[in-house]
Backbone as CSV, one residue per row, in Angstrom:
resi,resn,N_x,N_y,N_z,CA_x,CA_y,CA_z,C_x,C_y,C_z
1,MET,-20.540,42.770,29.880,-20.079,41.282,30.180,-20.939,40.625,29.935
2,SER,-22.463,40.844,29.650,-23.734,39.869,28.935,-22.952,39.427,27.455
3,GLU,-22.863,40.495,26.932,-22.332,40.126,25.698,-20.770,39.209,25.179
4,SER,-20.064,38.940,26.133,-19.178,37.843,26.287,-19.861,36.828,26.516
5,ARG,-20.566,36.783,27.398,-21.270,35.392,27.547,-22.054,34.936,26.118
6,GLU,-22.505,35.916,25.419,-23.178,35.383,24.436,-22.693,34.863,23.003
7,ASN,-21.870,35.514,22.891,-21.086,34.973,21.805,-19.696,34.288,22.204
8,TYR,-19.511,33.376,21.108,-18.391,32.080,21.467,-17.796,32.397,20.272
9,GLY,-17.200,33.278,19.813,-16.105,33.749,18.868,-16.938,33.928,17.577
10,ASP,-17.206,33.285,16.385,-18.176,33.527,15.685,-19.278,32.793,15.519
11,TYR,-19.514,32.310,16.814,-20.981,31.516,17.067,-21.426,32.222,18.017
12,SER,-22.701,32.808,17.597,-24.056,33.361,18.915,-25.157,32.161,19.242
13,VAL,-25.154,32.687,20.431,-27.009,32.253,21.172,-28.171,32.892,20.989
14,ASP,-28.046,34.230,20.679,-28.390,35.165,20.125,-29.983,34.170,19.620
15,ASP,-31.398,34.495,20.053,-32.420,34.353,19.547,-32.551,34.720,17.677
16,GLU,-31.850,36.412,17.688,-32.338,36.934,16.331,-30.841,36.091,15.318
17,ASP,-30.059,35.484,15.846,-29.323,34.879,14.994,-29.932,33.334,14.728
18,GLN,-30.858,32.763,15.437,-31.339,31.767,14.881,-32.138,31.776,13.566
19,ILE,-32.116,30.495,13.064,-33.129,30.423,11.857,-34.557,30.124,11.979
20,THR,-35.176,30.727,11.154,-36.848,30.933,11.725,-37.634,29.780,10.850
21,GLY,-38.996,29.418,10.895,-39.442,28.607,10.073,-39.777,29.275,9.097
22,GLU,-40.192,30.254,8.849,-40.021,31.049,7.378,-38.794,30.875,6.575
23,ASP,-37.691,30.842,7.116,-36.764,30.581,6.360,-36.301,29.441,6.015
24,ALA,-36.417,28.434,7.049,-36.876,26.868,6.809,-37.387,26.394,5.518
25,LEU,-38.446,26.899,5.727,-39.509,26.584,4.683,-39.417,27.406,3.094
26,SER,-38.333,27.729,2.485,-38.503,28.805,1.781,-38.558,27.792,0.394
27,GLY,-39.293,28.753,-0.432,-40.022,28.305,-1.723,-38.720,27.267,-2.932
28,ASP,-37.289,28.342,-2.590,-36.458,27.203,-3.537,-36.270,26.006,-2.878
29,VAL,-36.165,25.511,-1.556,-36.412,24.235,-0.770,-37.177,23.174,-1.248
30,LEU,-38.456,23.790,-1.229,-39.502,23.043,-1.444,-39.587,22.734,-2.785
31,GLU,-39.705,23.196,-3.913,-39.882,23.144,-4.906,-38.182,22.051,-5.389
32,GLY,-37.180,21.764,-4.617,-36.045,21.045,-5.105,-35.055,21.535,-5.367
33,GLU,-34.855,23.072,-5.531,-33.989,23.731,-5.611,-33.017,23.757,-4.461
34,VAL,-31.984,23.300,-4.271,-31.042,23.113,-3.085,-30.116,23.955,-3.568
35,ARG,-29.535,24.994,-2.284,-28.566,25.791,-2.382,-27.478,24.654,-2.478
36,ASP,-27.194,24.417,-1.366,-26.488,23.492,-0.472,-26.607,22.124,-0.350
37,GLU,-25.924,21.182,-1.073,-26.006,19.760,-1.038,-26.404,19.341,0.728
38,LEU,-26.404,19.378,1.179,-26.475,19.279,2.907,-27.091,19.120,3.348
39,ASP,-28.121,20.093,2.931,-29.832,20.755,3.284,-30.481,19.916,2.355
40,HIS,-30.201,18.662,1.177,-31.152,18.136,0.503,-30.749,16.676,1.504
41,GLY,-32.856,16.331,1.221,-33.220,15.372,1.793,-32.743,14.134,1.218
42,ILE,-32.758,12.762,2.451,-32.325,11.651,1.991,-33.307,10.637,1.358
43,VAL,-33.435,10.048,0.219,-34.378,9.218,-0.001,-34.299,8.151,-0.204
44,THR,-34.960,6.966,0.561,-34.421,5.396,0.824,-34.508,4.509,-0.563
45,ALA,-33.910,3.843,-0.623,-34.367,2.998,-1.982,-36.120,2.304,-1.737
46,ASP,-35.976,2.229,-3.077,-37.365,1.039,-2.706,-37.713,-0.151,-3.046
47,HIS,-36.465,-0.814,-2.923,-36.016,-2.185,-3.128,-35.597,-2.970,-1.696
48,TYR,-35.713,-4.075,-1.696,-35.799,-5.273,-0.602,-34.004,-4.929,-0.690
49,SER,-33.695,-5.137,0.649,-32.132,-5.452,0.396,-31.852,-6.851,0.615
50,THR,-30.731,-7.642,-0.289,-30.584,-8.887,0.252,-29.250,-8.991,0.781
51,ASP,-29.137,-8.255,1.358,-27.455,-7.696,2.503,-27.707,-8.778,3.301
52,TYR,-27.253,-9.338,4.665,-27.161,-10.543,5.443,-27.442,-9.675,6.681
53,GLY,-28.885,-10.252,7.369,-29.253,-9.432,8.667,-30.414,-8.953,8.637
54,ASN,-31.183,-9.426,7.664,-32.852,-8.661,7.715,-33.567,-9.632,8.290
55,THR,-33.744,-11.141,8.181,-34.549,-11.283,8.885,-34.284,-11.713,10.727
56,PRO,-35.494,-12.267,11.030,-34.550,-12.305,12.240,-33.975,-13.431,12.762
57,TRP,-34.085,-14.712,11.801,-32.645,-15.816,12.214,-31.681,-15.313,11.821
58,GLU,-31.195,-14.752,10.682,-29.822,-13.676,10.419,-29.538,-12.830,11.947
59,GLU,-30.304,-12.147,11.938,-30.058,-11.124,13.274,-29.320,-11.853,14.799
60,GLU,-29.984,-13.229,14.800,-29.754,-14.080,15.775,-28.305,-14.856,15.416
61,HIS,-28.517,-15.294,14.342,-26.883,-16.023,14.028,-26.437,-14.983,12.861
62,ARG,-24.888,-14.128,13.564,-24.297,-13.418,12.957,-23.568,-14.010,12.127
63,GLU,-22.970,-13.160,10.934,-21.854,-13.742,9.986,-20.674,-13.959,10.407
64,CYS,-20.797,-15.385,9.914,-19.004,-16.186,10.075,-17.967,-15.100,9.303
65,ILE,-16.585,-15.139,9.885,-15.854,-14.352,9.649,-15.620,-14.379,7.636
66,ASP,-15.355,-16.091,7.580,-15.337,-16.521,5.985,-16.587,-15.922,4.977
67,GLN,-17.775,-15.627,5.754,-18.719,-14.635,4.477,-18.695,-13.047,4.601
68,ARG,-18.263,-12.732,5.268,-17.692,-11.261,5.497,-16.015,-10.941,4.764
69,GLN,-15.584,-11.757,5.017,-14.240,-12.011,4.166,-14.935,-11.752,2.469
70,HIS,-15.748,-12.755,1.891,-15.947,-13.077,0.811,-16.756,-11.806,0.086
71,GLN,-17.193,-11.266,0.994,-18.091,-9.746,0.433,-16.999,-8.733,0.201
72,GLU,-15.808,-8.823,1.118,-15.011,-7.619,0.835,-14.552,-7.365,-0.356
73,ILE,-14.714,-6.434,-0.751,-13.765,-5.936,-2.175,-12.734,-5.108,-1.969
74,PRO,-11.498,-5.847,-2.134,-10.108,-5.334,-1.976,-9.221,-3.676,-2.487
75,GLU,-9.251,-3.093,-1.747,-8.832,-1.927,-1.886,-7.494,-2.053,-3.164
76,PRO,-7.734,-0.812,-4.067,-6.388,-1.019,-4.836,-4.908,-0.606,-4.219
77,ASP,-3.990,-0.892,-4.174,-2.952,-0.068,-3.856,-2.309,1.051,-4.589
78,PRO,-2.490,2.136,-3.745,-2.009,3.560,-4.197,-0.466,3.294,-4.884
79,TYR,0.072,2.405,-4.238,1.818,2.586,-4.298,1.892,1.822,-5.583
80,ALA,1.400,0.828,-5.825,1.535,-0.388,-6.662,1.936,-0.046,-8.292
81,VAL,3.005,-0.094,-8.913,3.640,0.345,-10.334,3.010,-0.861,-11.488
82,GLU,2.384,-0.611,-12.327,2.128,-1.776,-13.187,3.732,-1.262,-14.444
83,TYR,3.700,-2.734,-14.490,4.839,-3.052,-15.688,4.400,-3.477,-16.800
84,ASP,5.003,-3.151,-17.665,4.575,-3.691,-19.311,4.995,-5.221,-19.361
85,ASP,6.136,-6.040,-18.528,6.194,-6.912,-18.881,6.964,-7.955,-17.617
86,ALA,7.282,-9.121,-17.303,7.078,-9.328,-16.193,8.542,-9.362,-15.822
87,GLU,9.257,-9.217,-16.828,11.112,-9.062,-16.455,11.377,-7.724,-15.822
88,GLU,10.823,-7.105,-16.170,10.635,-5.237,-15.519,9.924,-5.555,-14.291
89,ALA,8.919,-6.368,-13.863,8.485,-6.491,-12.616,9.655,-6.351,-11.454
90,ASP,10.431,-7.665,-12.219,11.238,-8.466,-10.998,12.180,-7.802,-10.991
91,ASP,13.132,-6.406,-11.601,13.601,-5.799,-11.824,13.519,-4.307,-12.095
92,PRO,12.771,-3.717,-11.271,12.005,-2.351,-11.887,13.365,-1.332,-11.891
93,ASP,14.230,-0.924,-11.285,15.308,-0.092,-11.284,16.489,-0.702,-12.217
94,GLY,16.534,-1.838,-12.396,17.369,-2.558,-13.601,18.588,-2.287,-12.923
95,ARG,18.962,-2.662,-12.034,20.149,-2.802,-11.091,20.281,-4.103,-10.942
96,GLU,19.715,-5.157,-11.039,20.262,-6.481,-11.142,21.076,-6.861,-11.588
97,VAL,22.671,-7.157,-10.932,23.241,-7.985,-11.807,23.625,-8.963,-12.026
98,GLY,24.069,-10.119,-12.734,24.411,-11.002,-12.525,22.844,-11.920,-12.322
99,ASN,22.529,-13.282,-13.029,21.363,-13.958,-12.902,21.665,-15.127,-12.562
100,LYS,22.695,-15.639,-12.180,23.093,-16.740,-11.379,23.777,-16.601,-9.789
101,ARG,23.060,-17.390,-9.089,23.600,-17.281,-7.635,24.722,-17.955,-7.527
102,ALA,25.558,-16.947,-6.957,26.843,-17.668,-6.013,26.636,-18.773,-5.370
103,GLY,27.622,-19.377,-5.130,27.241,-20.186,-3.570,28.401,-19.430,-2.565
104,ARG,29.486,-20.236,-1.468,30.248,-20.116,-0.589,31.311,-19.486,-1.689
105,LEU,31.779,-18.581,-0.823,33.166,-18.128,-1.494,34.046,-18.329,-1.010
106,VAL,34.944,-18.879,-1.250,36.134,-19.311,-0.241,37.151,-19.002,-0.788
107,ASP,38.415,-18.972,0.202,39.595,-18.045,-0.139,40.533,-19.440,-0.984
108,PRO,41.327,-18.980,-1.909,41.899,-19.760,-2.537,42.584,-20.310,-1.868
109,ASP,43.580,-20.434,-0.758,43.900,-21.252,0.088,43.320,-22.082,1.521
110,GLN,42.210,-22.105,0.997,41.086,-22.453,2.174,41.355,-21.818,3.414
111,GLY,41.901,-20.552,3.222,41.728,-19.420,4.824,43.108,-20.326,5.652
112,GLY,44.084,-20.808,5.220,44.892,-21.590,5.822,45.860,-20.523,5.423
113,GLY,47.340,-20.653,6.148,48.282,-19.523,6.395,48.034,-18.249,6.535
114,GLU,49.343,-17.220,5.954,48.915,-16.016,6.170,48.574,-15.428,4.871
115,ASP,47.955,-14.538,4.741,47.258,-13.430,3.788,48.267,-12.766,2.897
116,THR,48.611,-13.143,1.959,49.626,-11.935,1.442,49.603,-11.107,0.095
117,ASP,48.146,-11.222,-0.104,47.630,-10.694,-1.236,46.975,-9.499,-1.014
118,SER,47.168,-8.445,-1.930,46.834,-7.309,-1.793,45.297,-6.931,-2.400
119,GLU,45.132,-7.985,-2.672,43.846,-8.308,-3.594,42.339,-8.785,-2.699
120,VAL,41.735,-8.965,-3.158,40.409,-10.181,-1.934,39.775,-11.138,-2.805
121,TYR,40.074,-11.941,-3.030,40.175,-13.013,-4.031,38.935,-14.236,-3.594
122,GLY,38.563,-14.789,-4.366,37.269,-15.847,-3.819,37.023,-16.844,-4.894
123,ILE,37.001,-18.202,-4.530,36.323,-19.274,-5.185,35.116,-19.846,-4.982
124,ASP,34.171,-19.821,-5.855,32.847,-19.842,-5.658,33.020,-21.512,-5.230
125,ALA,32.800,-22.011,-3.946,32.660,-23.506,-3.433,30.964,-24.011,-3.520
126,GLY,30.452,-23.422,-4.913,29.075,-24.262,-4.559,28.067,-23.603,-3.333
127,ILE,26.835,-23.741,-3.950,25.781,-23.821,-2.781,26.003,-24.698,-1.513
128,ASP,25.663,-24.356,-0.557,25.772,-25.038,0.462,24.613,-26.031,0.851
129,GLY,24.482,-26.797,1.496,22.898,-27.852,1.894,21.646,-26.711,2.669
130,ALA,22.581,-26.111,3.584,21.949,-25.375,4.575,21.358,-23.880,4.014
131,GLY,20.630,-23.464,4.676,20.192,-22.067,4.132,21.337,-21.095,3.959
132,ALA,21.503,-20.009,3.195,22.564,-19.498,2.559,22.454,-18.113,3.946
133,SER,23.065,-17.477,3.965,23.019,-16.279,5.012,22.674,-15.219,4.272
134,ALA,22.043,-13.956,4.633,21.874,-12.561,3.938,23.325,-12.223,2.512
135,GLU,24.387,-12.113,3.324,25.290,-12.081,2.584,25.087,-12.848,1.226
136,GLU,25.578,-14.040,1.407,25.898,-15.123,0.753,24.528,-15.172,-0.376
137,ALA,23.592,-15.019,-0.261,22.411,-14.920,-0.948,22.591,-13.487,-1.620
138,ALA,22.791,-12.201,-1.127,22.872,-11.349,-1.765,23.989,-11.496,-3.411
139,MET,24.827,-12.821,-3.148,26.169,-12.214,-4.017,25.453,-13.181,-5.376
140,HIS,26.163,-12.331,-6.747,25.543,-12.999,-8.004,26.447,-13.126,-8.659
141,ILE,26.902,-14.124,-9.530,27.799,-14.263,-10.825,27.677,-13.117,-12.228
142,ILE,28.776,-12.180,-12.098,28.429,-11.351,-13.361,29.536,-12.152,-14.332
143,ASP,28.658,-12.222,-15.583,29.547,-12.612,-16.788,30.276,-11.351,-17.420
144,ASP,31.178,-11.708,-17.587,31.764,-10.514,-18.459,31.026,-10.014,-20.329
145,GLU,30.328,-10.641,-20.442,29.483,-9.876,-21.483,28.548,-8.711,-20.733
146,ASP,28.042,-9.202,-19.709,27.407,-8.572,-18.520,27.991,-6.762,-18.583
147,ASN,29.490,-7.139,-18.232,30.234,-5.935,-17.707,30.322,-4.793,-18.994
148,ASP,30.609,-5.640,-20.297,30.783,-4.533,-21.614,29.233,-4.262,-21.962
149,GLU,28.260,-4.882,-21.853,26.811,-4.252,-21.885,27.017,-3.068,-21.471
150,ASP,27.008,-2.872,-19.848,26.644,-1.954,-19.091,27.880,-0.777,-19.267
151,GLY,29.151,-0.773,-20.176,30.135,-0.035,-20.034,31.256,-0.001,-18.860
152,ASP,31.070,-1.214,-17.883,31.783,-1.089,-16.578,33.132,-1.835,-16.916
153,GLU,34.168,-1.360,-16.233,35.213,-1.675,-16.491,35.444,-3.696,-16.268
154,ASP,36.510,-4.154,-17.261,36.841,-5.747,-16.600,37.817,-5.316,-15.659
155,TYR,37.232,-6.176,-14.803,38.003,-6.574,-13.302,39.120,-7.714,-13.377
156,SER,38.877,-8.149,-14.817,39.371,-9.531,-14.490,40.619,-9.465,-14.805
């Protein structure tokens, strides 16, 4: 029962397992040959630090947020992708179709009457003076030559 109190898993509180003075001051540590990097001591710098807060006045008057932000170095974005040219950066997937934005799409008969067409047709009425909805802003005009380059069918 006393054995279970003194051992805690891989840890032991027995005196025989504790490091002694002879082990702590072995020759290889004193001569600078450190086996474990964590056993190596810290050597402080021999020069004056120019950082803010070393003088009593600076300790009383803390840095403002603008001074702290000026000292910050931004971390690189690990997800950022570097592109060769600006055009590739605008459309990295190459999936952007049409380079002209369409305006409001209106039914050819202005929405009046019964819809007898089996196809969906629309006429570009131009960009409205107000802000476009997300659906309208997503619409682009595709030229016929754009379709031919991609090998898509001609729908006109």
